[in-house]
C-alpha positions as a Markdown table, in Angstrom:
| # | Residue | x | y | z |
|---|---|---|---|---|
| 1 | Met | 0.0 | 0.0 | 0.0 |
| 2 | Ala | 1.5 | 3.3 | -1.1 |
| 3 | Val | 0.0 | 6.5 | 0.4 |
| 4 | Leu | 0.5 | 9.8 | -1.5 |
| 5 | Val | 0.3 | 12.8 | 0.8 |
| 6 | His | 1.0 | 16.6 | 0.4 |
| 7 | Thr | 1.0 | 18.5 | 3.7 |
| 8 | Ser | 2.9 | 21.2 | 5.3 |
| 9 | Ser | 1.7 | 20.5 | 8.9 |
| 10 | Val | 0.5 | 17.7 | 11.2 |
| 11 | Ser | -3.1 | 18.1 | 10.4 |
| 12 | Gly | -6.2 | 16.3 | 11.6 |
| 13 | Pro | -6.4 | 14.1 | 8.5 |
| 14 | Gly | -2.6 | 13.5 | 8.7 |
| 15 | Arg | -2.9 | 12.3 | 12.3 |
| 16 | Gln | -5.8 | 10.0 | 11.4 |
| 17 | Leu | -3.7 | 8.5 | 8.6 |
| 18 | Ala | -0.7 | 8.0 | 10.7 |
| 19 | Gly | -2.8 | 6.4 | 13.5 |
| 20 | Leu | -4.5 | 4.1 | 11.0 |
| 21 | Ile | -1.2 | 2.9 | 9.5 |
| 22 | Ser | 0.2 | 2.3 | 13.0 |
| 23 | Ala | -2.8 | 0.1 | 13.7 |
| 24 | Leu | -2.8 | -1.8 | 10.4 |
| 25 | Asp | 0.8 | -2.1 | 9.3 |
| 26 | Ser | 1.9 | -5.7 | 9.3 |
| 27 | Pro | 3.8 | -8.2 | 7.1 |
| 28 | Ala | 0.5 | -8.8 | 5.2 |
| 29 | Leu | -0.4 | -5.2 | 4.9 |
| 30 | Gln | 2.7 | -3.0 | 4.4 |
| 31 | Phe | 2.5 | 0.8 | 4.0 |
| 32 | Leu | 4.8 | 3.4 | 2.4 |
| 33 | Val | 3.9 | 7.0 | 2.8 |
| 34 | Val | 5.1 | 9.2 | -0.1 |
| 35 | Leu | 5.4 | 12.8 | 1.1 |
| 36 | Ile | 5.3 | 15.3 | -1.8 |
| 37 | Gln | 6.6 | 18.8 | -0.9 |
| 38 | Arg | 8.3 | 21.9 | -2.3 |
| 39 | Arg | 12.1 | 21.5 | -2.4 |
| 40 | Asp | 12.6 | 25.2 | -1.4 |
| 41 | Arg | 10.7 | 24.8 | 1.9 |
| 42 | Pro | 11.7 | 23.2 | 5.2 |
| 43 | Thr | 10.9 | 19.5 | 5.6 |
| 44 | Thr | 7.3 | 19.2 | 6.6 |
| 45 | Pro | 6.9 | 18.4 | 10.3 |
| 46 | Tyr | 4.6 | 15.6 | 9.3 |
| 47 | Ala | 7.8 | 13.7 | 8.4 |
| 48 | Ser | 8.9 | 13.9 | 12.0 |
| 49 | His | 5.5 | 12.8 | 13.1 |
| 50 | Leu | 5.7 | 9.7 | 10.9 |
| 51 | Glu | 9.2 | 9.0 | 12.1 |
| 52 | Ala | 8.1 | 9.1 | 15.8 |
| 53 | Leu | 5.4 | 6.5 | 15.1 |
| 54 | Gly | 7.7 | 4.3 | 13.1 |
| 55 | Val | 5.8 | 4.7 | 9.9 |
| 56 | Arg | 7.9 | 4.2 | 6.7 |
| 57 | His | 8.0 | 7.2 | 4.4 |
| 58 | Val | 10.0 | 8.9 | 1.7 |
| 59 | Leu | 10.2 | 12.5 | 0.6 |
| 60 | Val | 9.6 | 13.4 | -3.0 |
| 61 | Lys | 10.4 | 17.0 | -3.7 |
| 62 | Asp | 9.1 | 19.3 | -6.5 |
| 63 | Ser | 10.1 | 22.7 | -7.6 |
| 64 | Gly | 6.5 | 24.2 | -7.6 |
| 65 | Arg | 2.9 | 23.6 | -8.3 |
| 66 | Ala | 3.4 | 23.0 | -11.9 |
| 67 | Asp | 6.5 | 20.8 | -11.8 |
| 68 | Pro | 5.8 | 17.9 | -14.3 |
| 69 | Thr | 9.0 | 16.0 | -13.1 |
| 70 | Val | 7.4 | 15.1 | -9.7 |
| 71 | Val | 5.2 | 12.6 | -11.6 |
| 72 | Gly | 8.3 | 10.7 | -12.7 |
| 73 | Arg | 9.9 | 10.7 | -9.3 |
| 74 | Val | 6.7 | 9.3 | -7.7 |
| 75 | Ala | 6.5 | 6.7 | -10.4 |
| 76 | Ala | 10.1 | 5.6 | -9.6 |
| 77 | Val | 9.3 | 5.2 | -5.9 |
| 78 | Leu | 6.2 | 3.2 | -6.8 |
| 79 | Gly | 8.1 | 1.1 | -9.2 |
| 80 | Asp | 10.6 | 0.1 | -6.5 |
| 81 | Phe | 7.8 | -0.5 | -3.9 |
| 82 | Gln | 5.3 | -2.3 | -6.2 |
| 83 | Pro | 2.1 | -1.5 | -4.4 |
| 84 | Asp | -1.2 | -3.2 | -5.0 |
| 85 | Ile | -3.1 | -0.1 | -4.0 |
| 86 | Val | -2.2 | 3.6 | -4.2 |
| 87 | Glu | -4.1 | 5.9 | -1.8 |
| 88 | Thr | -4.2 | 9.7 | -2.2 |
| 89 | His | -5.0 | 12.5 | 0.2 |
| 90 | Gly | -5.1 | 16.0 | -1.3 |
| 91 | Tyr | -5.1 | 17.7 | -4.7 |
| 92 | Lys | -1.5 | 17.2 | -5.7 |
| 93 | Pro | -1.4 | 13.5 | -4.9 |
| 94 | Thr | -4.7 | 13.2 | -6.8 |
| 95 | Leu | -3.2 | 14.9 | -9.8 |
| 96 | Val | -0.1 | 12.7 | -9.8 |
| 97 | Ala | -2.2 | 9.5 | -9.4 |
| 98 | Ser | -4.5 | 10.6 | -12.2 |
| 99 | Ile | -1.5 | 11.1 | -14.6 |
| 100 | Leu | 0.1 | 7.8 | -13.6 |
| 101 | Arg | -3.2 | 6.0 | -14.3 |
| 102 | Leu | -2.7 | 6.9 | -18.0 |
| 103 | Arg | 0.2 | 4.4 | -17.9 |
| 104 | Lys | -2.3 | 1.6 | -16.9 |
| 105 | Pro | -0.4 | 0.4 | -13.8 |
| 106 | Lys | -1.3 | -2.8 | -12.0 |
| 107 | Trp | -2.3 | -0.9 | -8.8 |
| 108 | Ser | -5.8 | 0.2 | -7.8 |
| 109 | Trp | -6.4 | 3.8 | -6.8 |
| 110 | Ile | -8.4 | 4.8 | -3.6 |
| 111 | Ala | -9.0 | 8.5 | -3.3 |
| 112 | Phe | -9.8 | 10.2 | 0.0 |
| 113 | Trp | -11.8 | 13.4 | 0.3 |
| 114 | His | -11.5 | 15.2 | 3.7 |
| 115 | Gly | -13.4 | 18.4 | 2.8 |
| 116 | Ala | -12.5 | 21.8 | 1.4 |
| 117 | Thr | -10.9 | 24.9 | 2.8 |
| 118 | Thr | -11.6 | 28.4 | 1.5 |
| 119 | Glu | -8.5 | 30.6 | 2.0 |
| 120 | Asp | -8.5 | 32.1 | -1.5 |
| 121 | Trp | -9.5 | 31.5 | -5.1 |
| 122 | Lys | -6.4 | 29.3 | -5.8 |
| 123 | Val | -7.2 | 26.9 | -3.0 |
| 124 | Arg | -10.8 | 26.7 | -4.0 |
| 125 | Leu | -9.7 | 25.9 | -7.6 |
| 126 | Tyr | -7.4 | 23.2 | -6.3 |
| 127 | His | -10.3 | 21.6 | -4.3 |
| 128 | Gln | -12.5 | 21.6 | -7.5 |
| 129 | Leu | -9.7 | 20.0 | -9.4 |
| 130 | Asp | -9.3 | 17.4 | -6.7 |
| 131 | Arg | -13.0 | 16.5 | -6.8 |
| 132 | Phe | -13.0 | 16.3 | -10.6 |
| 133 | Leu | -10.0 | 14.1 | -10.9 |
| 134 | Met | -11.1 | 11.8 | -8.0 |
| 135 | Gly | -13.8 | 10.6 | -10.4 |
| 136 | Gly | -11.2 | 8.5 | -12.1 |
| 137 | Ala | -10.3 | 6.5 | -9.0 |
| 138 | Asp | -11.4 | 2.9 | -8.4 |
| 139 | His | -12.9 | 3.9 | -5.1 |
| 140 | Ile | -13.6 | 7.2 | -3.2 |
| 141 | Val | -13.7 | 7.5 | 0.6 |
| 142 | Val | -15.5 | 10.4 | 2.3 |
| 143 | Met | -16.1 | 11.2 | 6.0 |
| 144 | Ser | -19.9 | 11.8 | 5.9 |
| 145 | Glu | -23.2 | 11.2 | 4.0 |
| 146 | Gln | -23.2 | 14.9 | 3.2 |
| 147 | Gln | -19.9 | 14.5 | 1.5 |
| 148 | Arg | -21.0 | 11.4 | -0.3 |
| 149 | Ala | -23.9 | 13.4 | -1.8 |
| 150 | Gly | -21.3 | 15.7 | -3.4 |
| 151 | Phe | -20.0 | 12.7 | -5.3 |
| 152 | Ala | -23.3 | 11.4 | -6.5 |
| 153 | Lys | -22.3 | 11.7 | -10.2 |
| 154 | Ala | -18.9 | 9.9 | -9.6 |
| 155 | Arg | -18.3 | 6.8 | -11.7 |
| 156 | Ala | -16.4 | 5.2 | -8.8 |
| 157 | Pro | -18.2 | 3.7 | -5.8 |
| 158 | Val | -18.1 | 6.0 | -2.7 |
| 159 | Ser | -17.8 | 4.7 | 0.9 |
| 160 | Val | -18.4 | 6.7 | 4.1 |
| 161 | Ile | -15.7 | 5.8 | 6.6 |
| 162 | Ala | -15.7 | 8.1 | 9.6 |
| 163 | Asn | -12.7 | 9.3 | 11.5 |
| 164 | Ala | -11.7 | 7.6 | 14.7 |
| 165 | Val | -10.8 | 8.6 | 18.3 |
| 166 | Leu | -7.0 | 8.6 | 18.3 |
| 167 | Pro | -4.8 | 8.0 | 21.4 |
| 168 | Met | -3.2 | 11.3 | 22.4 |
| 169 | Ala | 0.1 | 11.9 | 24.2 |
| 170 | Glu | -0.4 | 13.3 | 27.7 |
| 171 | Ser | 1.3 | 16.6 | 28.5 |
| 172 | Ser | 2.1 | 18.0 | 31.8 |
| 173 | Ala | 3.0 | 21.4 | 30.5 |
| 174 | Pro | 0.8 | 24.2 | 32.1 |
| 175 | Leu | -1.4 | 26.4 | 30.0 |
| 176 | Pro | -1.4 | 30.2 | 30.4 |
| 177 | Ile | -4.8 | 30.2 | 32.1 |
| 178 | Glu | -4.1 | 31.2 | 35.6 |
| 179 | Gly | -7.1 | 33.2 | 36.9 |
| 180 | Ala | -9.3 | 32.2 | 34.0 |
| 181 | Leu | -13.1 | 32.4 | 34.5 |
| 182 | His | -15.2 | 29.2 | 34.2 |
| 183 | Pro | -16.7 | 27.9 | 32.1 |
| 184 | Leu | -13.6 | 28.0 | 30.1 |
| 185 | Leu | -14.6 | 27.6 | 26.4 |
| 186 | Gly | -12.3 | 26.2 | 23.8 |
| 187 | Ile | -11.9 | 26.3 | 20.0 |
| 188 | Val | -9.3 | 24.1 | 18.5 |
| 189 | Gly | -8.5 | 24.1 | 14.8 |
| 190 | Arg | -7.3 | 26.0 | 11.8 |
| 191 | Leu | -8.1 | 29.7 | 11.7 |
| 192 | Ser | -9.7 | 29.9 | 8.3 |
| 193 | Ser | -13.1 | 31.0 | 7.1 |
| 194 | Glu | -14.7 | 27.6 | 7.0 |
| 195 | Lys | -14.2 | 27.1 | 10.7 |
| 196 | Gly | -16.5 | 30.0 | 11.6 |
| 197 | Val | -14.5 | 31.4 | 14.5 |
| 198 | Asp | -15.8 | 34.8 | 13.7 |
| 199 | Val | -19.3 | 33.5 | 14.4 |
| 200 | Phe | -18.1 | 32.3 | 17.8 |
| 201 | Leu | -16.6 | 35.7 | 18.6 |
| 202 | Arg | -20.0 | 37.4 | 17.8 |
| 203 | Ala | -21.7 | 34.8 | 20.1 |
| 204 | Ala | -19.1 | 35.5 | 22.8 |
| 205 | Gln | -20.1 | 39.2 | 22.5 |
| 206 | Ile | -23.7 | 38.2 | 23.1 |
| 207 | Leu | -22.6 | 36.2 | 26.2 |
| 208 | Asn | -20.6 | 39.2 | 27.4 |
| 209 | Asp | -23.6 | 41.5 | 27.0 |
| 210 | Arg | -25.8 | 39.1 | 28.9 |
| 211 | Ala | -23.3 | 39.2 | 31.8 |
| 212 | Phe | -22.5 | 35.5 | 31.4 |
| 213 | Ala | -19.2 | 34.9 | 33.1 |
| 214 | Phe | -16.7 | 32.9 | 30.8 |
| 215 | Asp | -13.3 | 33.0 | 29.3 |
| 216 | Ala | -12.2 | 31.4 | 26.0 |
| 217 | Leu | -9.1 | 29.8 | 24.5 |
| 218 | Ile | -8.6 | 29.8 | 20.7 |
| 219 | Val | -5.9 | 27.2 | 19.8 |
| 220 | Gly | -4.6 | 27.1 | 16.2 |
| 221 | Glu | -3.1 | 29.1 | 13.4 |
| 222 | Gly | -4.2 | 30.1 | 9.9 |
| 223 | Pro | -4.8 | 32.9 | 7.5 |
| 224 | Glu | -7.6 | 34.4 | 9.5 |
| 225 | Arg | -5.7 | 34.9 | 12.8 |
| 226 | His | -5.0 | 38.6 | 12.4 |
| 227 | Ala | -8.5 | 39.4 | 11.3 |
| 228 | Leu | -10.0 | 37.4 | 14.2 |
| 229 | Glu | -7.7 | 39.1 | 16.7 |
| 230 | Ser | -8.9 | 42.4 | 15.3 |
| 231 | Leu | -12.6 | 41.4 | 15.5 |
| 232 | Ala | -12.2 | 40.2 | 19.2 |
| 233 | Ser | -10.8 | 43.6 | 20.0 |
| 234 | Glu | -13.5 | 45.4 | 18.2 |
| 235 | Leu | -16.2 | 43.4 | 20.0 |
| 236 | Gly | -14.7 | 44.2 | 23.4 |
| 237 | Leu | -13.5 | 40.7 | 24.1 |
| 238 | Gly | -9.9 | 41.4 | 24.7 |
| 239 | Ser | -10.0 | 40.2 | 28.3 |
| 240 | Arg | -12.2 | 37.3 | 27.6 |
| 241 | Val | -10.6 | 35.6 | 24.6 |
| 242 | Ser | -7.0 | 34.3 | 24.3 |
| 243 | Phe | -5.4 | 33.3 | 21.0 |
| 244 | Leu | -2.8 | 30.6 | 22.0 |
| 245 | Gly | -1.5 | 29.8 | 18.4 |
| 246 | Ser | -0.7 | 26.3 | 17.4 |
| 247 | Arg | 0.2 | 23.9 | 20.2 |
| 248 | Ser | 1.4 | 20.4 | 20.4 |
| 249 | Asp | 0.0 | 19.8 | 23.9 |
| 250 | Val | -3.6 | 19.7 | 22.8 |
| 251 | Asp | -4.3 | 17.1 | 25.5 |
| 252 | Ala | -3.7 | 19.8 | 28.0 |
| 253 | Val | -6.1 | 22.1 | 26.3 |
| 254 | Tyr | -8.9 | 19.6 | 26.5 |
| 255 | Arg | -8.2 | 18.9 | 30.1 |
| 256 | Ala | -8.3 | 22.6 | 30.9 |
| 257 | Ile | -11.6 | 23.7 | 29.1 |
| 258 | Asp | -15.1 | 23.0 | 30.2 |
| 259 | Leu | -16.7 | 23.0 | 26.8 |
| 260 | Leu | -15.5 | 22.7 | 23.2 |
| 261 | Val | -17.2 | 24.9 | 20.6 |
| 262 | Ile | -17.2 | 24.0 | 16.8 |
| 263 | Pro | -18.8 | 26.9 | 14.9 |
| 264 | Ser | -17.8 | 25.6 | 11.5 |
| 265 | Arg | -19.5 | 26.6 | 8.2 |
| 266 | Asn | -18.6 | 23.2 | 6.7 |
| 267 | Glu | -17.0 | 20.1 | 8.0 |
| 268 | Gly | -16.5 | 16.4 | 7.4 |
| 269 | Leu | -16.1 | 14.8 | 10.8 |
| 270 | Pro | -13.7 | 17.0 | 12.8 |
| 271 | Asn | -11.1 | 15.2 | 14.9 |
| 272 | Val | -11.5 | 17.8 | 17.6 |
| 273 | Leu | -15.1 | 16.7 | 18.2 |
| 274 | Leu | -14.1 | 13.1 | 18.9 |
| 275 | Glu | -11.0 | 14.3 | 20.9 |
| 276 | Ala | -13.2 | 16.4 | 23.2 |
| 277 | Leu | -15.7 | 13.7 | 23.8 |
| 278 | Ala | -12.8 | 11.3 | 24.6 |
| 279 | His | -11.8 | 13.8 | 27.3 |
| 280 | Asp | -15.4 | 13.8 | 28.6 |
| 281 | Arg | -16.0 | 17.4 | 27.5 |
| 282 | Pro | -19.4 | 18.6 | 26.3 |
| 283 | Val | -19.6 | 20.1 | 22.8 |
| 284 | Val | -21.6 | 22.8 | 21.1 |
| 285 | Ala | -21.3 | 22.6 | 17.3 |
| 286 | Thr | -23.0 | 23.6 | 14.1 |
| 287 | Ala | -25.1 | 20.9 | 12.4 |
| 288 | Val | -22.8 | 20.5 | 9.4 |
| 289 | Gly | -21.1 | 17.5 | 7.8 |
| 290 | Ala | -21.2 | 14.3 | 9.9 |
| 291 | Ile | -21.2 | 16.2 | 13.3 |
| 292 | Gly | -24.9 | 15.3 | 13.8 |
| 293 | Thr | -24.0 | 11.5 | 13.6 |
| 294 | Val | -21.8 | 12.0 | 16.7 |
| 295 | Val | -23.7 | 14.6 | 18.6 |
| 296 | Asp | -26.9 | 12.5 | 18.2 |
| 297 | Ser | -28.4 | 13.4 | 21.7 |
| 298 | Pro | -28.8 | 16.6 | 23.7 |
| 299 | Leu | -26.9 | 14.8 | 26.4 |
| 300 | Val | -23.8 | 14.5 | 24.2 |
| 301 | Gly | -23.9 | 18.2 | 23.3 |
| 302 | Arg | -25.9 | 20.9 | 21.5 |
| 303 | Leu | -26.3 | 21.4 | 17.7 |
| 304 | Val | -27.1 | 24.8 | 16.2 |
| 305 | Pro | -27.6 | 26.2 | 12.7 |
| 306 | Lys | -24.4 | 27.6 | 11.1 |
| 307 | Glu | -24.0 | 31.4 | 10.9 |
| 308 | Asn | -26.2 | 32.0 | 13.9 |
| 309 | Pro | -24.4 | 33.7 | 16.8 |
| 310 | Val | -27.6 | 34.0 | 19.0 |
| 311 | Ala | -28.3 | 30.3 | 18.8 |
| 312 | Leu | -24.7 | 29.5 | 19.5 |
| 313 | Ala | -24.6 | 31.7 | 22.5 |
| 314 | Glu | -27.8 | 30.2 | 23.9 |
| 315 | Ala | -26.5 | 26.6 | 23.3 |
| 316 | Ile | -23.3 | 27.4 | 25.1 |
| 317 | Met | -25.2 | 28.6 | 28.2 |
| 318 | Glu | -27.3 | 25.5 | 28.1 |
| 319 | Ala | -24.4 | 23.0 | 27.5 |
| 320 | Thr | -22.4 | 24.1 | 30.5 |
| 321 | Thr | -24.8 | 22.1 | 32.6 |
| 322 | Leu | -23.8 | 18.9 | 30.9 |
| 323 | Ala | -20.3 | 18.7 | 32.3 |
| 324 | Lys | -21.1 | 16.8 | 35.5 |
| 325 | Asp | -24.5 | 15.2 | 34.6 |
| 326 | Pro | -24.0 | 11.4 | 35.0 |
| 327 | Arg | -26.3 | 10.8 | 32.0 |
| 328 | Ala | -24.4 | 13.2 | 29.9 |
| 329 | Val | -21.1 | 11.5 | 31.0 |
| 330 | Glu | -22.4 | 8.1 | 29.9 |
| 331 | Ala | -23.8 | 9.5 | 26.6 |
| 332 | Arg | -20.3 | 10.9 | 25.8 |
| 333 | Arg | -18.7 | 7.6 | 26.6 |
| 334 | Lys | -21.0 | 5.7 | 24.3 |
| 335 | Ala | -20.5 | 8.3 | 21.5 |
| 336 | Thr | -16.8 | 7.9 | 21.7 |
| 337 | Cys | -17.0 | 4.1 | 21.6 |
| 338 | Arg | -18.9 | 4.2 | 18.3 |
| 339 | Phe | -15.9 | 5.8 | 16.6 |
| 340 | Ser | -13.0 | 3.6 | 17.8 |
| 341 | Leu | -9.8 | 3.2 | 15.9 |
| 342 | Ser | -10.3 | -0.5 | 15.7 |
| 343 | Arg | -13.6 | -0.1 | 13.9 |
| 344 | Arg | -12.1 | 2.4 | 11.3 |
| 345 | Ala | -9.2 | 0.0 | 10.8 |
| 346 | Glu | -11.5 | -2.9 | 10.3 |
| 347 | Leu | -13.6 | -1.0 | 7.6 |
| 348 | Leu | -10.5 | 0.2 | 5.7 |
| 349 | Ser | -8.9 | -3.2 | 5.9 |
| 350 | Asp | -12.0 | -4.8 | 4.2 |
| 351 | Leu | -11.8 | -2.1 | 1.6 |
| 352 | Tyr | -8.2 | -2.7 | 0.9 |
| 353 | Val | -8.7 | -6.4 | 0.5 |
| 354 | Ser | -11.6 | -5.9 | -1.9 |
| 355 | Ser | -9.7 | -3.3 | -3.9 |
| 356 | Val | -6.7 | -5.5 | -4.8 |
| 357 | Arg | -6.8 | -6.5 | -8.5 |
| 358 | Asp | -6.7 | -10.0 | -9.6 |
| 359 | Glu | -3.5 | -10.9 | -11.5 |
């Protein structure tokens, strides 16, 4: 199994992939991760993440977005490894695989769709290209039924295989939260438009105006950080909201907060949702993507429409009562169990076996 990846960070999908390979890698099912990255940039930290987990990987470097020679270099790696299946994650791996398919290789192609981001027109164009070219794969894997509907016209069969709860390294490093008010709200994720952090800030203003005591931590980096910090200041939230940037000790964040908020405009199945529930933290989230399949009871958390700060603020006030409710604690435990790593590994293992071509 060869896995083509293009990433400049240790993202949620990347952690899911590495966790799955660690669970499945065996003499009968061997993996090689092919990391495609720009040669003029520092080595992606995802390589170190794979190294720490003992996942076999190689770097294939290109000179830019339109470097045609990268296809030949990936082909050489695949020629040496001789995979039965090639799996792709992201638009550049999808493009490379679609070109290599013209050579009629023996391997089957499984393409994964994790969802789209919306930084600028170029990124949106790349996602459109990704979706279009994935139609040439032998199988497509998505994270939710909503995403499957987006591939209704694809020639390839489409399977929904949800993300899993991954083990997390415990951290003893303290967070800068001394004197913080409770409930302490948390947002964890990329600071980009689709994550809806601006909607949360407007909900936080409503909470502030209603004299609801709280503080909030926003953990993550992204193209919207400066604009979001400016908005927080304009809304009078400077003393309420702390931007912590990207942190490796996310376990400590979940242990510190009382409630996770996911105000996204679109999602697949966010890792942060599963991670928070695994830490027994209530969740308030927008009803997008596959979130409703996890938050399927008001005891697990609260769902609200997207782009609705008032509903988000009211749900946050309601959900703070769920932290210690024994029924809610049990509901969160059951929700977590339904998304185990062993279950995801079983589903994907079955897909891999069925995808191997007969000689």
